N, C-alpha and C positions, 0 to 999 in steps of 0.2 A: 535486433540491431539492423538498421537499414543500410543499403549500399552507400547512400549519400553520406551517412555518418562515418562509415569506414574511410571514405575518401577525405572527408573533412579532418579526420584524425591526423592525417599526415600532409596537410597543406603546407607545412613548414619544412619539408624534407626534400625539396626539389634538387638541391645540389647533389645529394647522394644518389637520388633516383636517376640523374642524368648519366651516371656511370653504369648503372645496372639496367635501366630501361624496363620495358614491360614484358620482355621475353624470358621465359623460364624453361629449363635452366639457363643461366647466363651464358650467352655465346662467348666463344673464345676471343673473337676479334670483331669489334663494331666500329665503323667509321661513318660519321655523319657527313653528308655532302650538301651542296647548295641546291640540289634538284628538288622537285616536288611533282608528284604524279596525282593528277585529279581524275577520278574515275566515277564519281557520282553513283556509288552503290553497284556498279556493273563492271564485272571483269570477264574476260574471254580467254579461252585456252583451246589449243588444238586437241580435241578429245581422242584423236587417233593415236596419240603418243602414249596413252596409258590404257589399261583394261577398262571396260565399261563400268565395272563395279567400283574401281578406284576413282574414276571421274565422279561417280555419284557420291562417293564418300567425301571427296574434296569439295564438291558443291554443297553437301550437307554441312560440312565443317565451317565454310565461310558464311553459309546462311545463318549460322548462329549469331553472327555479327551484322545481320541484315545486309549482307553483300551477296549479289546474285552472280554465280559463275555460269556462263553460257558457253556452249561449244562453238568453235569457229575454225577457220582455216589457219594454217601456221602463219600466213602472211598478216592476217588481221588480229592475231592473238595479242592480248595485253599481258598475259602471263606466258613468257617464252621459256620453254624447257630445253635444256641441252644435257644429254647424258655423256659423261666423260669417265671412261673406265679407269683413267690413270690418276684420279683423285687420291690423295695420300691415304685417306682413311675410308673404309667401305661405307661408313654411315655419315661421312662428312658431306657438307654441301656449301655452296656459296649462293647468297641471295643479294641481289642488287636492285634498288629502286631508283629508276631514272625518270626523266620528264616524260618518257613515252611508254613506260610500263615497268613490269617486274621480270627480272631475268633470274632464273634458277639453274644452277649447274649442280648435277648430282651424279652419283656413281651407280647406285642400285635403287630398288624400290623403297627400301627402308630409309635410305638417305633422303629420298623425295618426300616421304612422309614427315621426316624431321623438318624439312624445309617448309612444308605447308603448315605444320604446327607453329613454327616461328612466324610465318607470314600472318597467320590468323591472330596471333597475340600482338602483332605490330599494328593491327587495324583498330586503333582507338577512335578514329573518326571514319565512318563508313563512306566517306566521300573523297578523301584524299590521303596520301601517304607522304611523309617527308622523305627526302633522299637519304639513303642508308646503304652501306655495303657491309654485309656480314660474311665472315669466313668462319666456319664452325665445324667441330668434330668432337666426339665424346672421348673422355679419358679412359673409359673401360668398355669392353665389348659386351659384358654381361651386366645389365641394369635391371634387376628383378624385384618383383613384389609377389609375396606368397599370401594365399588366403585359404584358411581351413574351412572347408564346407562339410566336414564330418560332425564336429561338435554341434554346429548349427548350420542349417540348410538355407541356401539362397537361390532364388529363381534365376532362370536364364536371363530374363529381362534385367534383373538387378545386377547380374554379372556383366551384362553388356554395358550398363551405365558405369560400372566400376572400371571396366577396360577402357572406355572412352576417356576417363580421367587419367588413367595411366599413360595413354597415348599422348595426351596433351603435354605431359612432363617428359616425354621421350624415353620412358621405360620400354624395354624391348623383350622382356620375359614376364610371363604370368605363370607362377608356380601354383598349380591347382592341386590342393591336398584333398584327395577323394576318398580315402579310407582311413579308419581308425577304430578304436574300441567302441565309439559311440554311434557309428553308422557307416555303412558301405554305400557309396553314392553313385557308382557307375554301373550301368547294365553290362553284364557278362553273359552272353547268350548260352554258352556251354554250361554255365552254373547259375540257373535262374534264381535259386534260393538266396544268392548273395544279396539281391535286391528285394525279393519277396519277404525274406526274413531279416536279413542283415541291415536293411535300410531303415528299420523302425525300432524304436525303443518305447517301453511302456511308462517310463518316468524320467524326469529330468531334475537335477539338483536345484534347489532354491537357495540363493545366497552364496556366500563364499565356501569353498571346499573346507576351510578350517573351522567353520562355524559348528558349534556343538550345542544341542543335539542336531543331527543332520535332518533336513527337511526336503521333501520331494514334491514336485507337481506330478500327480499321477494321471497324466494324459499321454495318449499315443502321439509320438512325435517322429517325424522323419521325412523322407523324400529321396528321389534319386533322379539321375539324368539318363535318358535313353542314349544309345549310341548315336542316333541321328541328331539329337539335341547337342551332344558333345561335339560332333563334327561341324554343326552349324556355328557353335561358339568358336571353334578353331578357325573357321573361315572368317568369321566376324573379326577376330583378333588379328588375323593375317593381313586383312585389308588395312588395318590400322597400324601395321608395322610391328606387331607383337606376336611372339611365338609362345604357345602354351606348352608347359612342361607338366605332364601328369605325375602324380605320386601315388604309388600303391605300397602301403606300409608292409614291411616284413623284416625280420621274423617276429618282431614285437608289435604292440598296438593292434592286435588281431582279433579282439573279442567279437566284433561284429561279424567277421567272416566265420569264426568258430561257432557262433550261435547258429549259423546256417549249416555248417558242415563240421560238427564236433569231432568226427573221426580224424580230422587233420591236426588235433591237439595231442599232447602227450597223455592226458588223462581220459580223453574221449567222453568227458562228461558234457551233458547238455546244459549250457549256461546261457542266460539272456544277454542281449545287447545291453551294455551298461548305461546307466543314466547319471553317473557321477564322473568326476575327472580324476586323473592320476595315472599310475602305471600298474599293470596287472600281471600276475605271474603266468596266466594262461596265454601262451604264445604259440605260434606255429611250431609243430614238431619238426625236427630236422630230417625225418624219414623221407625216403624216395617218393612215396605217394604224395606227400605234401609239396615237395619241390616240383613234381610233375604238374600238380594242380596249379601252382603259381606260374609255371611256365606257360600253361594254357591261358591263364589270365593275361599274362604279359603279351602273348601273341595277339589277343584281341585288342589290347591297349595300343600296341604298335600299329595296328591297322587303323585305329581311330586318330592317333596323334602322330603327325609327321616329324615331330621334334627330333633332333639328333640325339638328345639325351633323354633318358627315362629315369625318374627318381624312384628308388626302391626303399626309401626310409632308412632302416638300419639302426634307429636310435632307441634308447631306453628299453632294451630287451633283457628282462630278468632271466637268469639261468637256473632258477630254483627247480622248475619241473624237468628241465633237461638233465640235471644232475641225478634225478631219481628215475628217469625214464629208461627202461630196457632198450627201447628202439633207438634212442639217442646214444646210449652207451655202445650199442653195436656199431653205429656209424663211426663213433670215435675210435673204437678198436680197429675197425677195418681200414681206417684212413690215418691211423697213427697220430691221433689228435690228443693233446695233453689236457685240455681244459675247455670250459664253455666258451671262452674267447676265441680259441682256435676253431671250435665247432661253428661259431657264428661266422668266422672268416671263411670256412669251408662252404657254408650255406651261401654267403654273398658271392664267392668266386663261382659257384655253380650257376647262380643267376646271371652273373656277368657273362659267362661263356655263352649262355643261351641268348642274351640280348645282343652280344657281339656278333653272333651267327646271323642275326637279322640286320646287321649293318648299323646297329645303334650302340650307344655308350651309356653306361649306368652312372648315376650320381647318387650319393647318399650322405646322410648326416655323419658327423665326424667319428661316431662310434664304429664305423666300418674300418677305421684304422686299427681297432683292437684285434689282436691275433694275426695281423699282417694284412696289408691292403691289397685288394684285387688289382691285377696288373694294369688295367686300362681305366680304372674308375676315377671319376672326378669326386671331389670332396666338398661338402657344404659345412663349413666350420661354425657351429653354433655355441659351443660351450665356452668359447673364448677364441682368441686368434691363434692359440698355441697349436691346435689341431691343424689349422690351415697352414701355418708355417711349417709344421712337420711334414705335411703332405707335399707342399711346394718343394721342400728340400729333397723329397723322394722323387721329384720331377713329375708330380701329378698336378693337373689343373684344379684350381680351387675357386670357390665362391665364398667370400667372407660374409658371415651373418651372425656375429657374436651378439649374445643377449644384451651386452652393455650398451650397444649402439643401435641394434636392428630389431629388437622385439617391441613392436608397437602395440602389443597387448598390455604393456606396462603403463603405470600411471604417468601422465605428463604434467601433473600438478598435485600438490598436497592440499589443494583447496577443499573445504568441506563438501562442496557441491559436486566434486569430481565423481563421475559414475564408477561403479564397482569394477575393479580390474583384478587380474591374477596376483598382482604385487609388483615389486620393482619400481624404479623411478627413472624415467627417460624423458627429460624436457627437450624442447626444440633445440635449444642452444647446444646441447650435447650431441644430438644427431648431426648438427651442422659441423661439429668438430671432428667427425669420424674420418679416419684415413685408413683405407683398406690395406695399404702397403706398409704401415708402420711396423717396425721391428723386424723387417725382412731385408736381407742383404740384396744389393742390386742384381746379382747374378740369378736370383730366384724370383724377382718381381714379375717377370713376364708370365709366370705360372698363375698369378692371381688374375682371374678373368674379370672380376668385379665384385659386386656385393648385392645383397638382397634384404629388403625389409620384410619381416614376418608378422602376419596377423593371425594369431591363434584365437579361436572364438569361444572358449569356455564361457567367457563373460561378455560376449558380444552377440546377443541373440538376434539382432536385426541388422539390416544393411546400414541403417542410420547410425547404429552404434559402431559399426565397422568404420564408417566415414569419419565419425568424431575422433576415433583413435588414430586414423590414418592421416588426417589433415589438421594442421599444416606440416606435420613431420615428414610426409612423403615429398613435399616440396624441397625440404632441406636435404633429404636423401638423394633426390634428383640432382641437386647442385653438387653434392659430394661425388657422384658417379660421372658427372658430365665434365665438370670444370675444376681442375685441381688448384687453379689460381682464383679462388673464390674472393668476393668482396668481403670486407669486414662484416661481422655479424650484425651490428646496428644498421648498416646499409641494406643488408639482406632483409631484415625485419621491416624496414621502411618500405622497400619495394614490394615485399610480400603483402603487406597490409594495404598499400595503396592500389596495387594492381591485381594481385591474385585472389585475395579474399572476395572482392566483388565478383570475380568470375565464378568462384565456387557458389556464392549466393545466387547468382544468375542461373546456374545449372542445377540449383536445388540440392546442393551437397552440404551436409552438416559438417561443421569444423569446430575446433577448440580455439578459444582466445586466451588460453592460460599463459601463453608466452608474453602477453602484455601485462601480466601481474608484476607489480613492483616487488622488490626484495629488500629485506632488512639484513644488512651485513653486520654480524655481531663480532665484537673484538674485546680483548681484555681491557679492563679499566682499573685504576688504582683501588677503587672500592667496589668492584664487581665487574659488570660488563657494560659496554656502550654499543650504540647502534649507528649505522649509516644507512640512509635510504637510497637505494639504487633503482633507477627507472630504466626499463629496457629500451625505450626510444623516446625521443622528444615528441611533443604534440598532444599527448594525453594529459589530462588534468587529474591530480591526485590530492587527496586530503588525508592527513594523518591525525587521528583523533580530532577531526573537525578543523584542523589547522591546514591551510592550503600549502601545497608544495609545488615548486616549479623547477624546471631544468631537467637535466638528463643524468648527470653523474652522481657520485656520492654527495648528498646534499649537506649533511651535517654530522657531527659526532656528539652525541649526548649520552649521558649515563642513563641506563634503563632504570626507571623509578616506578613505573606502573606495571601492573600484572597483566594488562591487556592493551594491545594496540590494534586499532581498526583502520585499515587503509581503504578508502573509497576511490574508485577510478571512474571517471565520467568522460563521455564524448558529448559535447554540446550540453543539452539538458538531460541526456540519457545516462543513467548509472549502469555501468557494465557489470561490476561485481564487487564484492567486499572481501578483502583478505583479512583474516583474523589471526593475529599473532599473540599467543598467550605465554607468559613467562612465570617461572617459579623461582622465588628468591630463597637462597639457602647459604650455608656457611662456605660451601666450596665454589660459589659462583665466580667465574672468571679465573679460577686457579689452573695451574698448568698440570697436564697429565702426560706422563712419559710412557709410551707403549712399548713393552717388550715384544708383544705380538701386534703387528700393524693391522689396522682395519683394511679391508679390501678396497681398492680404488673405486669400485662401483658404488660402495655404500659407506662413504666417508664423510658424513654430514658434519660440516664445520671443522673437520680436521682435529687437531689436538685440543680444541675447545669444545668438541662435540659432546663430551660428558659433563661439561660445567658451564654451558652457555645459557642455562635457564629454560631451555626448550625441552620439554618432556615428549618423547615419541608417542604419537597418538595411535589409537586402534579404532577402526581397522587400519592396518598398516598400508601406507600409500607410497612406500619406497623411500621417502625422505625422513628426516628427523631421527634416524636411527644409525648406529654404527654396526656394520656387518662384518663378520669374520668367517673365513672359510677354513678354520682350523679347529681341531678338537680341544685345544687348550688356549685360553686367552689370559694374558697377564699384563697389568699396567700398574703404575704407581702415581698416586695423586699427591702433589706437594702443596700443602696449605700455607707455606712460606714461614709460618710461625707455629709454635706448639699451641694447639687449640683444643678446647674442651667441647665435647658433643655427646649426645646420648642416643642418637639413631643414625644408621646408615641404610639407605634404600637404593637399589638398582633394579630398574625394570628390564625384563627380558621378553622375548617374543616367541610364540609357539604357532607355527604355520607349516605343518608337515607337507601340505600340498605344494608349497613353494620351497621345499627342502630345508626349511628353517625349524629347528627344534629347540625347545627350552633346555637349558643346561641340566646336567644330571647332578652336579654338586659344585660347591664353591669353597674357597678358603680366603679369609680376610685376616691380614696381619698389620700391626701398627709399629711405628718407630718414631723416636724423637730426633734421631741423628741420621737416619737413612742407611745405617750399617747393621744394627742389631734389631731384628723384628720379633714381635711377640704375637702369637696367634690368639685372636679374640673370637673367631667363629670358623667352624668347619662343619659343613652340613650338606645333606642331600636336598635337592629342590623338591618342595611340595606344591609349588604353584609357579606363576610367572614372575613373582617378585622376590628378590633377595632382600632380606630385612634382618638387621642386627640391632637389638635394643638393649643397651646397658650403658653405664657411665664409662666414657672413654676419653683419652687424652693423647694427642699425637700431632706431629707435623706431617709425617708420611703415612699414607695408607696404601698397602700393597694388596691388590685384588687378583686372585687366580680363579678362573672359571673353567670348568671341565664339561665337555659334551661327549656324546657318543663318538667313537672312532669312525664308524661307518653307519650310514642309514640302513635300517634293518631290511631284510628280504620282504618282499611284498609291498613295500612302500615306494612312493614316488622318489626316484633317484637312488634306489637301492644299490648299495655297494660304493657310493660316493661319500665323501666327507660332508656331514651336515653343516649348514650355516648356523652361526650363533649371532643373534642380534641383541644389542643392549642399548639403553638410552641413559639419561641423566643419572649421575651419582649424587644423591641428595643427602646432605648432612644437616641434622637439626640439633638444637640445644636440648 
């Protein structure tokens, strides 16, 4: 798809673009003036006002728009800088374009970087700028992006390109995930085997974690960053206004480290660096020797990274080996600890004391709340917002990063061509709806520092795959964290497509266009279900089963009569993609379902119609088309409205243990004619993924009870947590 085609797509959206403009994220205040500054590709600035490396960066930045920044005296400068320490917000700035030049007021270096990013995006014409006055500041002080370099390794050059894009969107933290079960990526001079052994694995999983039988690519894979390379990246990011926060995982996700130093585990067995994904029982032993080792590691990390906070992981640590380990039991006895959660808290508190003694602060995933939170720790809340809210109420600083809004390794589309992902469903519109402060009383809101997008790389083997999953969702996250008074979503999509996607194409960044896919909204109908076609934004041309569709909102309401609907989207003469909607007709189509157990808000496809809309959840699972429940028991009642005869009931379930999703263990199906007295027609254990009852039956009401494990078994991903249960259409046949 060419840049010119993307611009053509939104030629009719100038009214909404005038409100948003070309600057991302959207500035707080923009005022158009009658001025106009003509500069004919040449700008000048007093280079003595900033360090030499910063001037070089600003020159490089503007050069991408074919604008040449040259040094000059303060008197002759056309970019005039004024540092004002009393600006309300430390990252805020004011940018004014007059007839004689560009005036920038800033408070610190980071705010100056923000101003230059806005200036660079304002330059749509490299010869002149319209008069404008921008007053701007971010809503949150922490605006982060995380990248996992353990599951898959990325070069320094690739990371530099990635950081350049983060800087453009005014993110100010890069969370660098450096160690995990699948690889140790940072040189530690005192322990050379961490990279000599721990940075390499002999095989890597092929396909999805849930695929059976499991297949592997048996090739040596890995890599690591020298301390000098890491320092260079830290400086590269600093010049662009970004602080790098390193993460050293502990006490779980330690298999790569234990492959190098097995004596630091409970069993002391020699195990390889793993080539598959998940959670493993072999974790750091809580003994003094292991904690001393990790303190040595942190000492070297602190020397490399000047960030105020150091991330120590703390997530998904099975306690199985701790509970059997004599060394761990001794630690528990000596310190009066009741269980594994308190032992983990003891471990984290010890690490915190050491990091605090170096003048730094720890941050960890929300499991560090278990057993009692370390006194000065910050919390990164990923399992939902509840952990973050709990930490804020304990007066701890929090970064919100819940899976439901911030996990960019999730699918962003259910389209058949969508690349393999870990699971989950997180479209662009939902990211844009994120509010990191939701559910928190005003008195605790100031403890929420901000939020972070997470890119885990089990299924993102290349930087191009990372980019595809990141963009344009990172643009939406930037808007969330910068400006809480966002423009309506259609206006955002219009500006994004007209201005930002061409920039990404120009920079050679891969991105998804799934947010432009039309949607079929399904509703009950007197004889089944009906559909309405919803288009995400005007200007794109669609055809539904070869019938042209125009407009932007719900176009029509028609009863679904066909088994398959194909929606073609085109720009000019170029076809973008085809959306394939397949429907299954059956006796329960469009009938009401009353849930005793409500589906989770994250996985509530089509609400109360989700089991009777004719859409059967597809495999591999792409996060949509299924109803997900985080309960060990599910119950619902289907109302057929009249007593109906049928001979088959089918309900599909999902089995994906790597995503904490387990097929149910058993089910119970009962029938009733009046909704009061029910008769059991099926009670059985599950033998596969499909619940099926075949016999002659007659009823108006069908009550379904589905039972899963109470907890995920030890040794499995998510051990100790309630498993997810996913179900799709309930199909009744004659």
